[in-house]
C-alpha positions in Angstrom: -87.3 -83.1 182.2 -88.5 -85.8 184.3 -92.4 -86.2 185.7 -93.3 -86.9 189.0 -92.4 -90.2 189.0 -88.8 -89.3 187.5 -89.3 -90.7 184.2 -88.2 -89.3 181.6 -90.7 -86.7 179.4 -88.3 -85.0 176.9 -84.6 -84.9 176.1 -82.3 -82.4 175.4 -78.5 -81.9 175.4 -76.7 -78.6 175.3 -73.0 -77.5 174.2 -70.9 -78.4 177.3 -69.6 -74.8 177.8 -73.7 -73.6 177.5 -76.0 -73.2 180.6 -79.0 -75.4 181.3 -81.5 -72.8 181.8 -80.7 -71.1 178.0 -82.8 -74.5 176.7 -85.3 -74.3 179.8 -87.6 -72.7 177.6 -87.8 -75.3 174.7 -88.4 -78.1 176.8 -91.2 -76.4 179.0 -93.0 -75.0 175.9 -94.0 -78.4 174.6 -95.7 -79.1 177.8 -98.9 -77.8 179.7 -98.3 -75.6 182.3 -98.0 -76.9 186.0 -95.8 -76.7 189.0 -91.9 -76.4 187.9 -89.2 -77.0 190.3 -85.5 -77.1 189.8 -82.7 -76.0 191.4 -80.4 -72.8 191.7 -79.0 -73.1 188.1 -82.3 -72.4 186.8 -82.8 -69.1 188.9 -83.7 -66.5 185.9 -86.3 -64.1 186.0 -87.2 -64.7 181.9 -88.0 -68.4 183.0 -90.0 -67.3 186.1 -92.2 -65.4 184.3 -92.3 -68.0 181.3 -93.6 -70.6 183.3 -96.2 -67.6 185.3 -97.2 -66.5 182.0 -98.4 -70.0 181.0 -100.3 -70.4 184.2 -97.6 -72.6 186.1 -96.2 -72.0 189.3 -92.3 -72.0 189.2 -90.6 -73.1 192.4 -86.7 -71.8 191.8 -85.1 -70.4 194.7 -82.5 -67.9 194.1 -79.0 -68.0 193.9 -77.3 -66.0 196.9 -76.0 -62.9 195.3 -79.8 -61.9 194.7 -80.9 -59.3 197.0 -85.1 -60.3 197.0 -84.4 -64.1 197.8 -87.7 -66.4 196.8 -87.9 -69.4 198.9 -89.2 -72.7 198.1 -91.2 -75.0 200.4 -88.5 -77.5 201.6 -91.2 -80.6 200.8 -91.6 -79.2 197.5 -88.1 -78.3 196.5 -87.1 -82.0 197.7 -88.8 -83.0 194.8 -85.8 -81.9 192.3 -84.0 -85.3 193.5 -86.2 -87.0 190.7 -83.7 -85.7 188.2 -80.7 -86.5 190.0 -82.0 -89.9 190.5 -83.2 -89.8 186.5 -78.9 -88.7 186.1 -78.0 -92.0 188.6 -79.9 -94.3 186.6 -78.8 -92.8 183.0 -75.0 -93.4 184.3 -75.7 -97.2 184.9 -75.4 -97.4 181.0 -71.6 -97.7 180.6 -71.9 -96.4 177.1 -74.0 -92.9 178.6 -71.6 -92.5 181.9 -68.2 -92.9 179.4 -69.9 -90.6 176.4 -69.0 -93.5 173.6 -70.5 -91.4 171.2 -68.5 -88.3 170.4 -71.4 -86.5 167.9 -74.4 -84.8 169.8 -76.6 -86.5 167.7 -75.4 -90.1 168.2 -75.1 -89.3 171.8 -78.9 -88.2 172.4 -80.2 -91.2 170.7 -77.9 -93.2 172.7 -79.5 -91.2 176.1 -83.0 -91.8 174.3 -82.4 -95.5 174.2 -81.8 -96.0 177.6 -84.5 -93.6 178.4 -86.9 -95.5 177.2 -85.5 -98.7 178.5 -86.1 -96.8 182.2 -89.3 -96.3 181.4 -89.5 -100.0 180.2 -88.5 -101.0 183.6 -91.3 -98.5 185.2 -93.9 -99.8 183.1 -92.7 -103.5 183.9 -92.7 -103.2 187.8 -96.2 -101.6 187.9 -98.6 -103.4 189.7 
């Protein structure tokens, strides 16, 4: 999960065969309610109602197979690009990109170190 500046807020990894939306409520539960922007992969009514019950707004478009379509304003939907750019920044670290660590806990620790370095770069570059 990243903030409005594309900096990591919370990190969590899932097994390779699991969908990311299974842990989305864990990620969102630790933060105050707000505007949640996600791509079509996170389209599920339990997730949308979870965000709305907490007082936030879920801007998640529906998948094409769903009968009733939800639309998201294009300028707001572009904000999900921040997550993709964060992943690109993570992959600049060779150890992360090639997945040197084979255990989930050590891999998450390596990702956390890389995320901390991304935060430090952002803090150093702000005037």
